[in-house]
C-alpha positions as CSV (number, residue, x, y, z in Angstrom):
1,M,-15.3,23.9,20.4
2,T,-17.9,25.6,22.6
3,I,-17.9,27.0,26.1
4,E,-20.1,24.0,27.5
5,D,-17.6,21.3,26.1
6,S,-14.8,23.0,27.9
7,Q,-16.7,23.5,31.2
8,N,-17.7,19.6,31.2
9,N,-14.2,18.7,30.2
10,N,-15.0,16.5,27.4
11,L,-11.7,17.7,25.8
12,K,-9.0,15.0,24.9
13,L,-5.7,15.0,22.8
14,C,-5.8,15.0,19.0
15,E,-5.1,11.4,17.9
16,C,-2.5,12.5,15.3
17,G,-0.1,13.3,18.1
18,C,-0.2,17.1,17.8
19,G,-1.1,17.9,21.4
20,K,-4.1,20.1,20.5
21,E,-7.3,19.5,22.5
22,V,-10.3,18.6,20.8
23,V,-13.9,17.2,21.5
24,N,-13.7,14.8,18.7
25,R,-10.9,12.4,17.9
26,F,-8.8,15.0,15.5
27,V,-8.1,18.5,14.8
28,F,-9.8,19.5,11.5
29,N,-8.0,17.6,8.8
30,H,-5.2,16.1,11.1
31,H,-6.9,12.6,10.1
32,R,-5.1,12.8,6.9
33,K,-1.5,12.9,8.9
34,V,-2.6,9.4,10.6
35,K,-3.9,7.9,7.2
36,D,-0.6,7.7,5.9
37,V,1.1,6.3,9.0
38,L,-1.4,3.7,9.7
39,K,-1.3,1.5,6.4
40,G,-0.5,-2.1,6.1
41,N,0.7,-4.0,9.4
42,K,0.7,-0.7,11.2
43,H,-3.0,-0.3,10.8
44,P,-5.2,-1.8,13.9
45,N,-7.4,-3.8,11.7
46,W,-4.6,-5.7,10.0
47,K,-5.3,-9.3,9.3
48,G,-2.2,-10.4,7.8
49,G,-2.4,-8.8,4.2
50,R,-4.9,-11.5,3.0
51,Y,-8.4,-11.3,2.2
52,I,-11.1,-12.9,-0.1
53,D,-13.0,-10.8,-2.7
54,K,-15.5,-12.3,-5.1
55,G,-14.1,-15.8,-4.2
56,Y,-10.6,-14.9,-5.3
57,I,-7.8,-14.7,-2.5
58,L,-5.8,-11.3,-2.6
59,I,-2.3,-10.6,-1.0
60,W,-0.8,-7.3,0.0
61,K,2.0,-6.2,-2.1
62,P,2.0,-2.6,-2.7
63,D,5.3,-2.7,-4.5
64,H,4.2,-5.0,-7.2
65,P,3.7,-3.9,-10.8
66,T,0.2,-5.0,-11.0
67,S,-1.3,-4.6,-7.5
68,N,-4.4,-2.6,-7.3
69,K,-4.9,0.9,-6.0
70,H,-5.0,-0.6,-2.3
71,G,-1.7,-2.6,-2.9
72,Y,-3.3,-6.1,-3.5
73,V,-2.8,-8.5,-5.9
74,Y,-4.4,-11.8,-6.5
75,E,-2.6,-14.9,-5.1
76,H,-3.1,-17.3,-8.1
77,R,-1.1,-14.6,-10.4
78,L,1.6,-14.5,-7.7
79,V,1.8,-18.2,-7.4
80,M,2.2,-18.4,-11.4
81,E,4.7,-15.5,-11.4
82,Q,6.9,-17.5,-8.9
83,Y,6.6,-20.5,-10.8
84,Y,7.9,-19.3,-14.0
85,S,10.4,-16.5,-12.1
86,R,8.7,-13.6,-14.0
87,F,5.8,-11.0,-13.9
88,L,2.7,-11.9,-15.8
89,T,1.6,-9.3,-18.5
90,K,-1.9,-8.2,-18.5
91,D,-2.9,-10.6,-21.5
92,E,-2.0,-13.5,-19.6
93,H,-4.9,-15.0,-17.7
94,I,-5.1,-17.6,-15.3
95,H,-7.7,-20.5,-15.1
96,H,-8.5,-22.6,-12.3
97,I,-8.7,-26.1,-13.8
98,D,-10.9,-27.3,-10.9
99,G,-13.3,-24.4,-10.7
100,N,-12.0,-23.7,-7.2
101,T,-10.9,-20.1,-7.3
102,Q,-9.3,-20.4,-3.8
103,N,-7.4,-23.6,-5.0
104,N,-4.1,-21.7,-6.1
105,K,-1.9,-24.9,-6.0
106,I,0.4,-24.9,-9.1
107,E,-1.0,-28.0,-10.6
108,N,-4.6,-26.2,-10.6
109,L,-3.5,-23.4,-12.6
110,L,-3.2,-22.6,-16.1
111,I,-1.9,-19.5,-18.1
112,V,-4.3,-18.7,-21.0
113,S,-5.2,-16.1,-23.3
114,K,-8.5,-13.9,-22.6
115,S,-10.2,-15.6,-25.9
116,E,-9.1,-19.1,-24.5
117,H,-10.2,-18.5,-21.0
118,M,-13.8,-17.3,-22.5
119,I,-14.0,-20.4,-24.4
120,L,-13.0,-22.6,-21.2
121,H,-16.0,-21.0,-19.0
122,K,-18.4,-20.9,-21.9
123,T,-17.8,-24.9,-22.7
124,I,-20.7,-26.8,-21.0
125,D,-20.7,-30.6,-20.7
126,M,-23.7,-31.7,-22.4
127,S,-23.4,-35.3,-22.8
128,T,-25.4,-36.1,-19.7
129,R,-28.4,-34.2,-21.0
130,I,-31.5,-36.2,-21.8
131,C,-34.6,-35.0,-23.4
132,L,-37.6,-35.3,-20.8
133,L,-40.0,-35.9,-23.8
134,C,-38.3,-38.6,-26.3
135,G,-35.3,-39.7,-24.1
136,S,-32.8,-38.5,-26.8
137,D,-29.3,-37.8,-25.8
138,I,-28.4,-36.1,-29.1
139,T,-27.1,-32.5,-29.0
140,W,-28.2,-30.4,-31.8
141,I,-25.9,-27.7,-33.2
142,K,-27.5,-24.4,-34.2
143,K,-25.9,-23.6,-37.7
144,T,-25.8,-19.8,-37.1
145,N,-23.7,-19.6,-34.2
146,K,-22.6,-23.4,-33.9
147,R,-23.7,-23.7,-30.3
148,P,-25.7,-26.6,-28.8
149,F,-29.3,-26.4,-28.8
150,W,-31.2,-27.4,-25.7
151,R,-34.4,-25.9,-24.2
152,R,-35.1,-25.6,-20.7
153,Y,-38.5,-27.6,-19.8
154,E,-39.8,-28.1,-16.3
155,Q,-37.1,-29.7,-14.1
156,G,-34.6,-30.5,-17.1
157,Y,-34.3,-29.9,-21.0
158,I,-36.1,-31.0,-24.4
159,C,-34.3,-31.6,-27.4
160,N,-34.6,-29.4,-30.6
161,K,-36.9,-31.8,-32.5
162,C,-39.4,-32.1,-29.6
163,Y,-39.2,-28.2,-29.0
164,N,-40.2,-27.6,-32.7
165,K,-43.0,-30.5,-32.3
166,K,-44.6,-29.1,-29.1
167,Y,-44.4,-25.4,-29.9
168,S,-44.5,-25.3,-33.8
169,R,-47.2,-22.7,-35.0
170,Y,-48.4,-25.7,-37.3
171,N,-48.5,-28.4,-34.8
172,I,-47.6,-31.3,-37.2
173,S,-48.3,-34.7,-35.5
């Protein structure tokens, strides 16, 4: 605190409630006292303990065994735990059937393992793909990794056969 501050009467009381006069909001390190008091619904920015992060709804449950460091738990996990009347393990993942991560109705949720969840998200419906060059709707499967084989081409896809004809080094026609 400088002499000018005391002369200009820019002093106010520390916001922690200690009663000391300060220029800023707090005496050095007194903000730590307030930090513990202003948690959850006591904080002035409290919005009901619910927020959206990366498309998922999180609920404030600081006493929940799987809450994050800020005390929040994914709502879809809470819905499934309430439905089954038990806590979910870390190995149990929740899949949103319709793909809408904010639709946490019980009929839209499915408990799966991590590997099952990865398969569900990597499965792409290729039944509507049609080759832009030959009009074929046959999906070729690679022998090496058993994955469907379509190549991006202009505004759509081309089949493996057309790709080999068009881009072959030997250009067999």
